PyMOL Python script that loads the backbone (N, CA, C, O; Angstrom):
from pymol import cmd

cmd.read_pdbstr("""\
ATOM      1  N   HIS A   1     -33.692  -6.233 -11.024  1.00  0.00           N
ATOM      2  CA  HIS A   1     -33.607  -7.161 -10.133  1.00  0.00           C
ATOM      3  C   HIS A   1     -32.440  -7.253  -9.195  1.00  0.00           C
ATOM      4  O   HIS A   1     -32.185  -8.249  -8.519  1.00  0.00           O
ATOM      5  N   GLY A   2     -31.664  -5.994  -9.207  1.00  0.00           N
ATOM      6  CA  GLY A   2     -30.454  -6.041  -8.253  1.00  0.00           C
ATOM      7  C   GLY A   2     -29.884  -4.617  -8.477  1.00  0.00           C
ATOM      8  O   GLY A   2     -30.326  -3.776  -9.260  1.00  0.00           O
ATOM      9  N   SER A   3     -28.815  -4.503  -7.638  1.00  0.00           N
ATOM     10  CA  SER A   3     -28.089  -3.131  -7.794  1.00  0.00           C
ATOM     11  C   SER A   3     -26.848  -3.394  -8.451  1.00  0.00           C
ATOM     12  O   SER A   3     -26.260  -4.472  -8.369  1.00  0.00           O
ATOM     13  N   VAL A   4     -26.430  -2.348  -9.140  1.00  0.00           N
ATOM     14  CA  VAL A   4     -24.945  -2.302  -9.775  1.00  0.00           C
ATOM     15  C   VAL A   4     -24.317  -1.138  -9.103  1.00  0.00           C
ATOM     16  O   VAL A   4     -24.867  -0.042  -8.994  1.00  0.00           O
ATOM     17  N   VAL A   5     -23.165  -1.429  -8.671  1.00  0.00           N
ATOM     18  CA  VAL A   5     -22.387  -0.398  -7.931  1.00  0.00           C
ATOM     19  C   VAL A   5     -20.972  -0.268  -8.537  1.00  0.00           C
ATOM     20  O   VAL A   5     -20.276  -1.244  -8.817  1.00  0.00           O
ATOM     21  N   ILE A   6     -20.612   0.996  -8.713  1.00  0.00           N
ATOM     22  CA  ILE A   6     -19.365   1.308  -9.358  1.00  0.00           C
ATOM     23  C   ILE A   6     -18.397   1.876  -8.316  1.00  0.00           C
ATOM     24  O   ILE A   6     -18.755   2.763  -7.541  1.00  0.00           O
ATOM     25  N   ALA A   7     -17.175   1.356  -8.310  1.00  0.00           N
ATOM     26  CA  ALA A   7     -16.095   1.886  -7.473  1.00  0.00           C
ATOM     27  C   ALA A   7     -14.792   2.243  -8.375  1.00  0.00           C
ATOM     28  O   ALA A   7     -14.112   1.367  -8.909  1.00  0.00           O
ATOM     29  N   ALA A   8     -14.558   3.452  -8.467  1.00  0.00           N
ATOM     30  CA  ALA A   8     -13.426   3.841  -9.293  1.00  0.00           C
ATOM     31  C   ALA A   8     -12.407   4.650  -8.393  1.00  0.00           C
ATOM     32  O   ALA A   8     -12.716   5.501  -7.560  1.00  0.00           O
ATOM     33  N   ILE A   9     -11.198   4.244  -8.704  1.00  0.00           N
ATOM     34  CA  ILE A   9     -10.158   4.991  -8.122  1.00  0.00           C
ATOM     35  C   ILE A   9      -9.340   5.731  -9.221  1.00  0.00           C
ATOM     36  O   ILE A   9      -8.654   5.130 -10.048  1.00  0.00           O
ATOM     37  N   THR A  10      -9.457   6.988  -9.168  1.00  0.00           N
ATOM     38  CA  THR A  10      -8.908   7.726 -10.351  1.00  0.00           C
ATOM     39  C   THR A  10      -7.942   9.005  -9.866  1.00  0.00           C
ATOM     40  O   THR A  10      -7.917   9.484  -8.733  1.00  0.00           O
ATOM     41  N   SER A  11      -7.240   9.385 -10.899  1.00  0.00           N
ATOM     42  CA  SER A  11      -6.416  10.446 -10.593  1.00  0.00           C
ATOM     43  C   SER A  11      -6.334  11.358 -11.843  1.00  0.00           C
ATOM     44  O   SER A  11      -6.310  10.824 -12.952  1.00  0.00           O
ATOM     45  N   CYS A  12      -6.290  12.665 -11.727  1.00  0.00           N
ATOM     46  CA  CYS A  12      -6.188  13.624 -12.849  1.00  0.00           C
ATOM     47  C   CYS A  12      -4.879  13.412 -13.624  1.00  0.00           C
ATOM     48  O   CYS A  12      -3.855  13.107 -13.012  1.00  0.00           O
ATOM     49  N   THR A  13      -4.889  13.556 -14.868  1.00  0.00           N
ATOM     50  CA  THR A  13      -3.616  13.468 -15.793  1.00  0.00           C
ATOM     51  C   THR A  13      -2.838  14.700 -15.513  1.00  0.00           C
ATOM     52  O   THR A  13      -1.632  14.679 -15.759  1.00  0.00           O
ATOM     53  N   ASN A  14      -3.416  15.833 -15.001  1.00  0.00           N
ATOM     54  CA  ASN A  14      -2.679  17.113 -14.809  1.00  0.00           C
ATOM     55  C   ASN A  14      -1.918  16.939 -13.572  1.00  0.00           C
ATOM     56  O   ASN A  14      -0.812  17.479 -13.542  1.00  0.00           O
ATOM     57  N   THR A  15      -2.276  16.340 -12.636  1.00  0.00           N
ATOM     58  CA  THR A  15      -1.446  16.329 -11.354  1.00  0.00           C
ATOM     59  C   THR A  15      -0.992  14.968 -10.881  1.00  0.00           C
ATOM     60  O   THR A  15      -0.055  14.910 -10.084  1.00  0.00           O
ATOM     61  N   SER A  16      -1.641  13.763 -11.351  1.00  0.00           N
ATOM     62  CA  SER A  16      -1.254  12.502 -11.105  1.00  0.00           C
ATOM     63  C   SER A  16      -1.460  12.229  -9.631  1.00  0.00           C
ATOM     64  O   SER A  16      -1.943  11.128  -9.369  1.00  0.00           O
ATOM     65  N   ASN A  17      -1.190  13.005  -8.661  1.00  0.00           N
ATOM     66  CA  ASN A  17      -1.357  12.866  -7.322  1.00  0.00           C
ATOM     67  C   ASN A  17      -0.731  11.480  -6.721  1.00  0.00           C
ATOM     68  O   ASN A  17      -1.403  10.684  -6.066  1.00  0.00           O
ATOM     69  N   PRO A  18       0.500  11.322  -7.002  1.00  0.00           N
ATOM     70  CA  PRO A  18       1.223  10.066  -6.654  1.00  0.00           C
ATOM     71  C   PRO A  18       1.095   9.800  -5.183  1.00  0.00           C
ATOM     72  O   PRO A  18       0.801   8.650  -4.856  1.00  0.00           O
ATOM     73  N   SER A  19       1.265  10.645  -4.312  1.00  0.00           N
ATOM     74  CA  SER A  19       1.080  10.474  -2.785  1.00  0.00           C
ATOM     75  C   SER A  19      -0.258   9.980  -2.359  1.00  0.00           C
ATOM     76  O   SER A  19      -0.434   9.159  -1.459  1.00  0.00           O
ATOM     77  N   VAL A  20      -1.357  10.643  -3.206  1.00  0.00           N
ATOM     78  CA  VAL A  20      -2.665  10.150  -2.797  1.00  0.00           C
ATOM     79  C   VAL A  20      -2.996   8.803  -3.218  1.00  0.00           C
ATOM     80  O   VAL A  20      -3.715   8.076  -2.532  1.00  0.00           O
ATOM     81  N   MET A  21      -2.433   8.407  -4.456  1.00  0.00           N
ATOM     82  CA  MET A  21      -2.489   7.178  -4.959  1.00  0.00           C
ATOM     83  C   MET A  21      -1.930   5.971  -4.132  1.00  0.00           C
ATOM     84  O   MET A  21      -2.505   4.901  -3.931  1.00  0.00           O
ATOM     85  N   LEU A  22      -0.578   6.394  -3.652  1.00  0.00           N
ATOM     86  CA  LEU A  22       0.031   5.561  -2.807  1.00  0.00           C
ATOM     87  C   LEU A  22      -0.794   5.398  -1.517  1.00  0.00           C
ATOM     88  O   LEU A  22      -1.020   4.266  -1.089  1.00  0.00           O
ATOM     89  N   GLY A  23      -1.216   6.413  -0.933  1.00  0.00           N
ATOM     90  CA  GLY A  23      -2.121   6.322   0.282  1.00  0.00           C
ATOM     91  C   GLY A  23      -3.392   5.331   0.127  1.00  0.00           C
ATOM     92  O   GLY A  23      -3.765   4.537   0.991  1.00  0.00           O
ATOM     93  N   THR A  24      -3.918   5.508  -1.001  1.00  0.00           N
ATOM     94  CA  THR A  24      -5.043   4.834  -1.366  1.00  0.00           C
ATOM     95  C   THR A  24      -4.656   3.355  -1.555  1.00  0.00           C
ATOM     96  O   THR A  24      -5.521   2.516  -1.305  1.00  0.00           O
ATOM     97  N   ALA A  25      -3.490   2.971  -1.954  1.00  0.00           N
ATOM     98  CA  ALA A  25      -2.953   1.660  -2.147  1.00  0.00           C
ATOM     99  C   ALA A  25      -2.756   1.024  -0.629  1.00  0.00           C
ATOM    100  O   ALA A  25      -2.928  -0.154  -0.315  1.00  0.00           O
ATOM    101  N   LEU A  26      -2.367   2.078   0.197  1.00  0.00           N
ATOM    102  CA  LEU A  26      -2.217   1.479   1.630  1.00  0.00           C
ATOM    103  C   LEU A  26      -3.522   1.129   2.356  1.00  0.00           C
ATOM    104  O   LEU A  26      -3.572   0.372   3.326  1.00  0.00           O
ATOM    105  N   VAL A  27      -4.512   1.714   1.833  1.00  0.00           N
ATOM    106  CA  VAL A  27      -5.877   1.461   2.370  1.00  0.00           C
ATOM    107  C   VAL A  27      -6.214   0.060   1.768  1.00  0.00           C
ATOM    108  O   VAL A  27      -6.714  -0.805   2.487  1.00  0.00           O
ATOM    109  N   ALA A  28      -5.956  -0.153   0.519  1.00  0.00           N
ATOM    110  CA  ALA A  28      -6.282  -1.412  -0.183  1.00  0.00           C
ATOM    111  C   ALA A  28      -5.519  -2.446   0.638  1.00  0.00           C
ATOM    112  O   ALA A  28      -6.183  -3.411   1.015  1.00  0.00           O
ATOM    113  N   LYS A  29      -4.253  -2.400   0.968  1.00  0.00           N
ATOM    114  CA  LYS A  29      -3.298  -3.204   1.517  1.00  0.00           C
ATOM    115  C   LYS A  29      -3.968  -3.552   2.971  1.00  0.00           C
ATOM    116  O   LYS A  29      -3.998  -4.727   3.336  1.00  0.00           O
ATOM    117  N   LYS A  30      -4.469  -2.580   3.739  1.00  0.00           N
ATOM    118  CA  LYS A  30      -5.042  -2.940   5.013  1.00  0.00           C
ATOM    119  C   LYS A  30      -6.453  -3.703   4.852  1.00  0.00           C
ATOM    120  O   LYS A  30      -6.843  -4.569   5.634  1.00  0.00           O
ATOM    121  N   ALA A  31      -7.156  -3.253   3.724  1.00  0.00           N
ATOM    122  CA  ALA A  31      -8.312  -4.200   3.602  1.00  0.00           C
ATOM    123  C   ALA A  31      -8.001  -5.533   3.229  1.00  0.00           C
ATOM    124  O   ALA A  31      -8.733  -6.434   3.638  1.00  0.00           O
ATOM    125  N   SER A  32      -6.971  -5.803   2.474  1.00  0.00           N
ATOM    126  CA  SER A  32      -6.755  -7.162   2.195  1.00  0.00           C
ATOM    127  C   SER A  32      -6.142  -7.937   3.516  1.00  0.00           C
ATOM    128  O   SER A  32      -6.476  -9.093   3.778  1.00  0.00           O
ATOM    129  N   GLU A  33      -5.293  -7.252   4.252  1.00  0.00           N
ATOM    130  CA  GLU A  33      -4.860  -7.755   5.492  1.00  0.00           C
ATOM    131  C   GLU A  33      -6.003  -8.186   6.496  1.00  0.00           C
ATOM    132  O   GLU A  33      -5.900  -9.196   7.192  1.00  0.00           O
ATOM    133  N   LEU A  34      -7.082  -7.358   6.519  1.00  0.00           N
ATOM    134  CA  LEU A  34      -8.117  -7.602   7.357  1.00  0.00           C
ATOM    135  C   LEU A  34      -9.242  -8.632   6.679  1.00  0.00           C
ATOM    136  O   LEU A  34     -10.317  -8.913   7.209  1.00  0.00           O
ATOM    137  N   GLY A  35      -8.797  -9.103   5.475  1.00  0.00           N
ATOM    138  CA  GLY A  35      -9.663 -10.273   4.815  1.00  0.00           C
ATOM    139  C   GLY A  35     -11.044  -9.591   4.122  1.00  0.00           C
ATOM    140  O   GLY A  35     -12.009 -10.300   3.842  1.00  0.00           O
ATOM    141  N   LEU A  36     -11.033  -8.375   3.918  1.00  0.00           N
ATOM    142  CA  LEU A  36     -12.171  -7.614   3.305  1.00  0.00           C
ATOM    143  C   LEU A  36     -12.075  -7.855   1.775  1.00  0.00           C
ATOM    144  O   LEU A  36     -10.964  -7.941   1.252  1.00  0.00           O
ATOM    145  N   GLU A  37     -13.261  -7.970   1.014  1.00  0.00           N
ATOM    146  CA  GLU A  37     -13.286  -8.223  -0.309  1.00  0.00           C
ATOM    147  C   GLU A  37     -14.307  -7.387  -0.890  1.00  0.00           C
ATOM    148  O   GLU A  37     -15.302  -7.068  -0.239  1.00  0.00           O
ATOM    149  N   VAL A  38     -14.104  -6.993  -2.153  1.00  0.00           N
ATOM    150  CA  VAL A  38     -15.139  -6.236  -2.976  1.00  0.00           C
ATOM    151  C   VAL A  38     -16.257  -7.386  -3.280  1.00  0.00           C
ATOM    152  O   VAL A  38     -15.936  -8.532  -3.594  1.00  0.00           O
ATOM    153  N   LYS A  39     -17.395  -7.015  -3.171  1.00  0.00           N
ATOM    154  CA  LYS A  39     -18.596  -7.810  -3.504  1.00  0.00           C
ATOM    155  C   LYS A  39     -18.526  -8.100  -5.075  1.00  0.00           C
ATOM    156  O   LYS A  39     -18.038  -7.227  -5.794  1.00  0.00           O
ATOM    157  N   PRO A  40     -18.923  -9.109  -5.551  1.00  0.00           N
ATOM    158  CA  PRO A  40     -18.935  -9.430  -6.945  1.00  0.00           C
ATOM    159  C   PRO A  40     -19.760  -8.502  -7.779  1.00  0.00           C
ATOM    160  O   PRO A  40     -19.403  -8.269  -8.934  1.00  0.00           O
ATOM    161  N   TRP A  41     -20.892  -7.927  -7.256  1.00  0.00           N
ATOM    162  CA  TRP A  41     -21.708  -6.988  -8.108  1.00  0.00           C
ATOM    163  C   TRP A  41     -21.127  -5.653  -8.111  1.00  0.00           C
ATOM    164  O   TRP A  41     -21.715  -4.792  -8.765  1.00  0.00           O
ATOM    165  N   VAL A  42     -20.032  -5.340  -7.464  1.00  0.00           N
ATOM    166  CA  VAL A  42     -19.298  -4.112  -7.659  1.00  0.00           C
ATOM    167  C   VAL A  42     -18.411  -3.954  -8.847  1.00  0.00           C
ATOM    168  O   VAL A  42     -17.450  -4.720  -8.909  1.00  0.00           O
ATOM    169  N   LYS A  43     -18.565  -3.161  -9.713  1.00  0.00           N
ATOM    170  CA  LYS A  43     -17.624  -3.087 -10.850  1.00  0.00           C
ATOM    171  C   LYS A  43     -16.552  -2.099 -10.404  1.00  0.00           C
ATOM    172  O   LYS A  43     -16.877  -0.959 -10.072  1.00  0.00           O
ATOM    173  N   THR A  44     -15.254  -2.513 -10.388  1.00  0.00           N
ATOM    174  CA  THR A  44     -14.116  -1.838  -9.931  1.00  0.00           C
ATOM    175  C   THR A  44     -13.190  -1.338 -11.049  1.00  0.00           C
ATOM    176  O   THR A  44     -13.053  -2.010 -12.072  1.00  0.00           O
ATOM    177  N   SER A  45     -12.632  -0.319 -10.896  1.00  0.00           N
ATOM    178  CA  SER A  45     -11.648   0.215 -11.855  1.00  0.00           C
ATOM    179  C   SER A  45     -10.462   1.112 -11.279  1.00  0.00           C
ATOM    180  O   SER A  45     -10.764   1.818 -10.316  1.00  0.00           O
ATOM    181  N   LEU A  46      -9.291   1.168 -11.696  1.00  0.00           N
ATOM    182  CA  LEU A  46      -8.199   1.980 -11.229  1.00  0.00           C
ATOM    183  C   LEU A  46      -7.558   2.702 -12.447  1.00  0.00           C
ATOM    184  O   LEU A  46      -7.072   2.093 -13.401  1.00  0.00           O
ATOM    185  N   ALA A  47      -7.597   3.912 -12.342  1.00  0.00           N
ATOM    186  CA  ALA A  47      -7.116   4.802 -13.487  1.00  0.00           C
ATOM    187  C   ALA A  47      -6.017   5.783 -12.806  1.00  0.00           C
ATOM    188  O   ALA A  47      -6.438   6.903 -12.516  1.00  0.00           O
ATOM    189  N   PRO A  48      -4.826   5.530 -12.554  1.00  0.00           N
ATOM    190  CA  PRO A  48      -3.798   6.382 -12.121  1.00  0.00           C
ATOM    191  C   PRO A  48      -3.628   7.591 -13.089  1.00  0.00           C
ATOM    192  O   PRO A  48      -4.034   7.490 -14.247  1.00  0.00           O
ATOM    193  N   GLY A  49      -3.056   8.699 -12.653  1.00  0.00           N
ATOM    194  CA  GLY A  49      -2.866   9.974 -13.480  1.00  0.00           C
ATOM    195  C   GLY A  49      -1.912   9.707 -14.569  1.00  0.00           C
ATOM    196  O   GLY A  49      -2.047  10.292 -15.644  1.00  0.00           O
ATOM    197  N   SER A  50      -0.944   8.854 -14.370  1.00  0.00           N
ATOM    198  CA  SER A  50       0.121   8.711 -15.301  1.00  0.00           C
ATOM    199  C   SER A  50       0.708   7.263 -15.132  1.00  0.00           C
ATOM    200  O   SER A  50       0.466   6.536 -14.168  1.00  0.00           O
ATOM    201  N   GLY A  51       1.558   6.923 -16.261  1.00  0.00           N
ATOM    202  CA  GLY A  51       2.284   5.741 -16.115  1.00  0.00           C
ATOM    203  C   GLY A  51       3.366   5.746 -14.937  1.00  0.00           C
ATOM    204  O   GLY A  51       3.589   4.705 -14.319  1.00  0.00           O
ATOM    205  N   VAL A  52       3.977   6.838 -14.663  1.00  0.00           N
ATOM    206  CA  VAL A  52       4.758   7.132 -13.574  1.00  0.00           C
ATOM    207  C   VAL A  52       4.162   6.465 -12.143  1.00  0.00           C
ATOM    208  O   VAL A  52       4.806   5.709 -11.417  1.00  0.00           O
ATOM    209  N   VAL A  53       2.953   6.866 -11.937  1.00  0.00           N
ATOM    210  CA  VAL A  53       2.202   6.304 -10.746  1.00  0.00           C
ATOM    211  C   VAL A  53       2.187   4.826 -10.652  1.00  0.00           C
ATOM    212  O   VAL A  53       2.338   4.238  -9.581  1.00  0.00           O
ATOM    213  N   THR A  54       1.987   4.179 -11.895  1.00  0.00           N
ATOM    214  CA  THR A  54       1.999   2.755 -11.973  1.00  0.00           C
ATOM    215  C   THR A  54       3.413   2.220 -11.579  1.00  0.00           C
ATOM    216  O   THR A  54       3.561   1.205 -10.899  1.00  0.00           O
ATOM    217  N   LYS A  55       4.371   2.929 -12.026  1.00  0.00           N
ATOM    218  CA  LYS A  55       5.836   2.532 -11.513  1.00  0.00           C
ATOM    219  C   LYS A  55       5.968   2.635 -10.048  1.00  0.00           C
ATOM    220  O   LYS A  55       6.524   1.748  -9.401  1.00  0.00           O
ATOM    221  N   TYR A  56       5.416   3.815  -9.449  1.00  0.00           N
ATOM    222  CA  TYR A  56       5.470   3.946  -7.948  1.00  0.00           C
ATOM    223  C   TYR A  56       4.728   2.679  -7.327  1.00  0.00           C
ATOM    224  O   TYR A  56       5.277   2.106  -6.386  1.00  0.00           O
ATOM    225  N   LEU A  57       3.625   2.261  -7.762  1.00  0.00           N
ATOM    226  CA  LEU A  57       2.856   1.140  -7.232  1.00  0.00           C
ATOM    227  C   LEU A  57       3.493  -0.147  -7.475  1.00  0.00           C
ATOM    228  O   LEU A  57       3.390  -1.035  -6.629  1.00  0.00           O
ATOM    229  N   LEU A  58       4.126  -0.321  -8.529  1.00  0.00           N
ATOM    230  CA  LEU A  58       4.760  -1.620  -8.832  1.00  0.00           C
ATOM    231  C   LEU A  58       6.001  -1.669  -8.047  1.00  0.00           C
ATOM    232  O   LEU A  58       6.295  -2.721  -7.480  1.00  0.00           O
ATOM    233  N   ASN A  59       6.786  -0.596  -7.956  1.00  0.00           N
ATOM    234  CA  ASN A  59       8.185  -0.693  -7.158  1.00  0.00           C
ATOM    235  C   ASN A  59       7.969  -0.651  -5.787  1.00  0.00           C
ATOM    236  O   ASN A  59       8.899  -1.033  -5.076  1.00  0.00           O
ATOM    237  N   SER A  60       6.884  -0.249  -5.230  1.00  0.00           N
ATOM    238  CA  SER A  60       6.663  -0.347  -3.816  1.00  0.00           C
ATOM    239  C   SER A  60       5.958  -1.642  -3.425  1.00  0.00           C
ATOM    240  O   SER A  60       5.896  -1.980  -2.243  1.00  0.00           O
ATOM    241  N   GLY A  61       5.482  -2.293  -4.305  1.00  0.00           N
ATOM    242  CA  GLY A  61       4.714  -3.616  -4.041  1.00  0.00           C
ATOM    243  C   GLY A  61       3.385  -3.456  -3.751  1.00  0.00           C
ATOM    244  O   GLY A  61       2.721  -4.432  -3.403  1.00  0.00           O
ATOM    245  N   LEU A  62       2.846  -2.242  -3.856  1.00  0.00           N
ATOM    246  CA  LEU A  62       1.340  -2.026  -3.460  1.00  0.00           C
ATOM    247  C   LEU A  62       0.486  -2.213  -4.480  1.00  0.00           C
ATOM    248  O   LEU A  62      -0.717  -2.225  -4.222  1.00  0.00           O
ATOM    249  N   GLN A  63       0.909  -2.384  -5.745  1.00  0.00           N
ATOM    250  CA  GLN A  63      -0.150  -2.715  -6.777  1.00  0.00           C
ATOM    251  C   GLN A  63      -0.909  -3.932  -6.546  1.00  0.00           C
ATOM    252  O   GLN A  63      -2.116  -4.014  -6.777  1.00  0.00           O
ATOM    253  N   LYS A  64      -0.120  -4.972  -6.042  1.00  0.00           N
ATOM    254  CA  LYS A  64      -0.730  -6.206  -5.752  1.00  0.00           C
ATOM    255  C   LYS A  64      -2.053  -6.201  -4.775  1.00  0.00           C
ATOM    256  O   LYS A  64      -2.953  -7.038  -4.844  1.00  0.00           O
ATOM    257  N   TYR A  65      -2.005  -5.152  -3.895  1.00  0.00           N
ATOM    258  CA  TYR A  65      -3.157  -4.984  -3.047  1.00  0.00           C
ATOM    259  C   TYR A  65      -4.328  -4.538  -3.901  1.00  0.00           C
ATOM    260  O   TYR A  65      -5.413  -5.105  -3.770  1.00  0.00           O
ATOM    261  N   PHE A  66      -4.167  -3.572  -4.749  1.00  0.00           N
ATOM    262  CA  PHE A  66      -5.225  -2.985  -5.568  1.00  0.00           C
ATOM    263  C   PHE A  66      -5.901  -4.348  -6.359  1.00  0.00           C
ATOM    264  O   PHE A  66      -7.096  -4.633  -6.432  1.00  0.00           O
ATOM    265  N   ASP A  67      -4.811  -5.042  -6.887  1.00  0.00           N
ATOM    266  CA  ASP A  67      -5.231  -6.338  -7.837  1.00  0.00           C
ATOM    267  C   ASP A  67      -6.143  -7.247  -6.842  1.00  0.00           C
ATOM    268  O   ASP A  67      -7.234  -7.690  -7.203  1.00  0.00           O
ATOM    269  N   GLN A  68      -5.609  -7.474  -5.597  1.00  0.00           N
ATOM    270  CA  GLN A  68      -6.403  -8.445  -4.786  1.00  0.00           C
ATOM    271  C   GLN A  68      -7.856  -7.810  -4.564  1.00  0.00           C
ATOM    272  O   GLN A  68      -8.807  -8.589  -4.498  1.00  0.00           O
ATOM    273  N   GLN A  69      -8.074  -6.432  -4.446  1.00  0.00           N
ATOM    274  CA  GLN A  69      -9.249  -5.927  -4.232  1.00  0.00           C
ATOM    275  C   GLN A  69     -10.093  -5.674  -5.488  1.00  0.00           C
ATOM    276  O   GLN A  69     -11.174  -5.091  -5.407  1.00  0.00           O
ATOM    277  N   GLY A  70      -9.550  -6.152  -6.739  1.00  0.00           N
ATOM    278  CA  GLY A  70     -10.203  -6.112  -7.926  1.00  0.00           C
ATOM    279  C   GLY A  70     -10.007  -4.769  -8.583  1.00  0.00           C
ATOM    280  O   GLY A  70     -10.669  -4.521  -9.591  1.00  0.00           O
ATOM    281  N   PHE A  71      -9.107  -3.823  -8.077  1.00  0.00           N
ATOM    282  CA  PHE A  71      -8.824  -2.621  -8.835  1.00  0.00           C
ATOM    283  C   PHE A  71      -7.682  -2.782  -9.805  1.00  0.00           C
ATOM    284  O   PHE A  71      -6.530  -2.567  -9.431  1.00  0.00           O
ATOM    285  N   HIS A  72      -7.939  -3.123 -10.943  1.00  0.00           N
ATOM    286  CA  HIS A  72      -6.866  -3.336 -11.975  1.00  0.00           C
ATOM    287  C   HIS A  72      -6.899  -2.047 -12.891  1.00  0.00           C
ATOM    288  O   HIS A  72      -7.915  -1.381 -13.091  1.00  0.00           O
ATOM    289  N   ILE A  73      -5.767  -1.809 -13.369  1.00  0.00           N
ATOM    290  CA  ILE A  73      -5.663  -0.489 -14.230  1.00  0.00           C
ATOM    291  C   ILE A  73      -6.273  -0.710 -15.467  1.00  0.00           C
ATOM    292  O   ILE A  73      -5.941  -1.607 -16.241  1.00  0.00           O
ATOM    293  N   VAL A  74      -7.307   0.233 -15.687  1.00  0.00           N
ATOM    294  CA  VAL A  74      -8.029   0.280 -16.883  1.00  0.00           C
ATOM    295  C   VAL A  74      -7.692   1.414 -17.870  1.00  0.00           C
ATOM    296  O   VAL A  74      -8.304   1.499 -18.935  1.00  0.00           O
ATOM    297  N   GLY A  75      -6.769   2.245 -17.544  1.00  0.00           N
ATOM    298  CA  GLY A  75      -6.295   3.394 -18.311  1.00  0.00           C
ATOM    299  C   GLY A  75      -5.660   4.414 -17.505  1.00  0.00           C
ATOM    300  O   GLY A  75      -5.457   4.126 -16.325  1.00  0.00           O
ATOM    301  N   TYR A  76      -5.304   5.571 -17.932  1.00  0.00           N
ATOM    302  CA  TYR A  76      -4.727   6.584 -17.241  1.00  0.00           C
ATOM    303  C   TYR A  76      -5.522   7.938 -17.326  1.00  0.00           C
ATOM    304  O   TYR A  76      -5.936   8.350 -18.409  1.00  0.00           O
ATOM    305  N   GLY A  77      -5.719   8.608 -16.161  1.00  0.00           N
ATOM    306  CA  GLY A  77      -6.465   9.849 -16.157  1.00  0.00           C
ATOM    307  C   GLY A  77      -7.784   9.650 -15.377  1.00  0.00           C
ATOM    308  O   GLY A  77      -8.167   8.557 -14.959  1.00  0.00           O
ATOM    309  N   CYS A  78      -8.408  10.771 -15.232  1.00  0.00           N
ATOM    310  CA  CYS A  78      -9.727  10.754 -14.511  1.00  0.00           C
ATOM    311  C   CYS A  78     -10.674  10.166 -15.348  1.00  0.00           C
ATOM    312  O   CYS A  78     -10.974  10.712 -16.410  1.00  0.00           O
ATOM    313  N   THR A  79     -11.225   9.020 -14.958  1.00  0.00           N
ATOM    314  CA  THR A  79     -12.328   8.383 -15.770  1.00  0.00           C
ATOM    315  C   THR A  79     -13.728   9.060 -15.896  1.00  0.00           C
ATOM    316  O   THR A  79     -14.603   8.786 -16.718  1.00  0.00           O
ATOM    317  N   THR A  80     -13.757  10.004 -14.907  1.00  0.00           N
ATOM    318  CA  THR A  80     -14.921  10.794 -14.904  1.00  0.00           C
ATOM    319  C   THR A  80     -14.826  11.808 -16.066  1.00  0.00           C
ATOM    320  O   THR A  80     -15.823  12.058 -16.743  1.00  0.00           O
ATOM    321  N   CYS A  81     -13.689  12.366 -16.289  1.00  0.00           N
ATOM    322  CA  CYS A  81     -13.589  13.271 -17.404  1.00  0.00           C
ATOM    323  C   CYS A  81     -13.616  12.603 -18.815  1.00  0.00           C
ATOM    324  O   CYS A  81     -14.191  13.073 -19.797  1.00  0.00           O
ATOM    325  N   ILE A  82     -12.940  11.487 -18.774  1.00  0.00           N
ATOM    326  CA  ILE A  82     -12.891  10.598 -20.007  1.00  0.00           C
ATOM    327  C   ILE A  82     -14.343  10.090 -20.421  1.00  0.00           C
ATOM    328  O   ILE A  82     -14.485   9.358 -21.401  1.00  0.00           O
TER     329      ILE A  82
END
""", "prot")
cmd.dss("prot")
cmd.show_as("cartoon", "prot")
cmd.util.cbc("prot")
cmd.orient("prot")
């Protein structure tokens, strides 16, 4: 009786890709500034490659934009692999 949509932001534990994760956070920031919101039927998750990436996001003040868009940290590593 409806759609289920999954939106996951992940990063490999082997590479962590901190610059890509920070770039993605800037997209979340812009979306928040524009008033865009993830629809309630979309299941969101954020899995940075390592705890170091979390520190980058927190220290830069960008994690709050992921949180505003519903992308809360669910673990570390590529959730596709896990």
